[in-house]
N, C-alpha and C positions, 0 to 999 in steps of 0.2 A: 751455436751448435755445441753439443756436449762432447767432451773428450771421449775417446773410445772406451776407456776404463769405466767411466760413469755410465755410459750408455749400456755397457754389458751388465753393470751392477743393477740398473733399473730393470733390464730384461730378466735377470736372475731373480730379483725380488718378485716381479710380476708372475713368473712361472711358479715360484715357490708358493705364492699366495693362492694361485689357481689350484695347485696340487693339494694344498691344505683344505680348501673349500670342498673339492671333490672327495677327499678322504673323510671329511666330517659328514658329508652327505651319505657316503657309503656306510659309515659307521652307524649312522642314525636309522638306517633302513633294516628291514627284515627282523623286527622285534618279536613277531609272532611266529610260532612253529605249530603246524598242524600235522598230525599223524592220523590216518584213517585206514581201517581194514574192514572189508565186508566179504565174508566167505560163506558159501552155502555148500553143503554136502548132503544131499537128500536122495538116497538110493542111487540110481544111475545118473543123477544130475549133480554136477559139481561146477562151481565157478567161483572166482574171487577177484577182488579189486583191492589194490593197495596204493596208498599215497603216503610216502614216508618223507618226513622233514620238509614239507612244503613251507617255504618262508614267505611271510607276508608283512608288509610295512604298515605300521600304525601311525597315522598322521599326527595324532595328538594323544597324550597320556590320559588314561582314565578308564573306568569300567563301572558297571552296576551289577551286583549279585544279589538275588533275592530267592527265597523259598516261599512260594505263595500257595495258600490253600485255594483250590479251584472247586467251586460248587457245581451242582447239576442243574440249578434252576435258571441261570442266565449267564450269557457270556460276559466276562469281565476283562478289562484292559490289564495286560500283564505289566506290573510295575517296573519301570526303568528310572533310575535316579535322574533328577533334573540336571545334574552336572554333566551327564552324557548328552551333549548337544547334537552330535551327529553319530547315529548308531552305526555299528560295524558288525564284525563277526559275532555270532551268538551261539552259545551252547545251551541246550535245554535237555532236561531229563525228567521223566515222570518217576519220582522217587517213591511212589506208592507201590507196595509189594503185593496187594490183593490182585491176583491175576485176572479177575473179571473186569476191573476198572481201567478206563483209558481216558485220555484227554486229547482234545483236538485244538489246533491253533489256526488262526487266520485273521484276515481283516473282516470288517463288517461292511455290508452294502448300504445303499442310501436309506433303506428302511431299518437299519441297525440290526439286520440279521447276520449272524456269523456265516462266513464263507470259508469253511475249513480247507486247509491245504496241507496240514501236517496232522498225523495221528500218532500218538505215543502210547503204546500199551504199557503195562506195569514194568518199570525198570528200564524202559527203552530210552535212547538218546538220539539227538539230532544236532547237527552243526551246520550253520548257514550264515550268509551275510545278509543283513537287513538293508533295505533302502534306508538312507540316513534319517528320514523323517517318519518312518513307518510306526504305526501303533499295532501291536499284536494283541489279539483277544484270545481267551481260552475258555473252554467249556468242558466239564467232566461228564462222563457217562457212567451209568450203573451206580456210582457213589462218588463222593468227593475224592479228589486227588491232590497230592502235593507236587507242585511243579518247581523245579530248580531252573532259573533263568539267568544266565550270565551274558551280558552284552558288553563288548569292548567299544570304547570310543573309536570312531573310524580312523 
């Protein structure tokens, strides 16, 4: 049996080690900050939603950022760097300024037809979390569009 002073010292070291591990885990969390505001004021209709300083944890470092030319003739897979092995939060923007052009995003079905779930008019943005293994396809309408696509490692 240990003398009381050694037993207390072991307990103190164990508690200090646990506090250090918890502190390191807390320090490593919440690396991503999201701010979003959506507001409409259209005659008698007004509404808004705001999320400020939403903190999200990134499990591994890394990201992929591309600006990709999207054509009108066929849906193409949006490029994500191969070192992003598990996709996470994604920011996309149609950086085309021609107000008649838009781009749609989505998966493809078993017949490789695009199933659009996002539409970005000229200069519009969207932010969402991808399934970690998802492939997003894009197709432009009216004319080619430039799509900014930034995906964080999950």
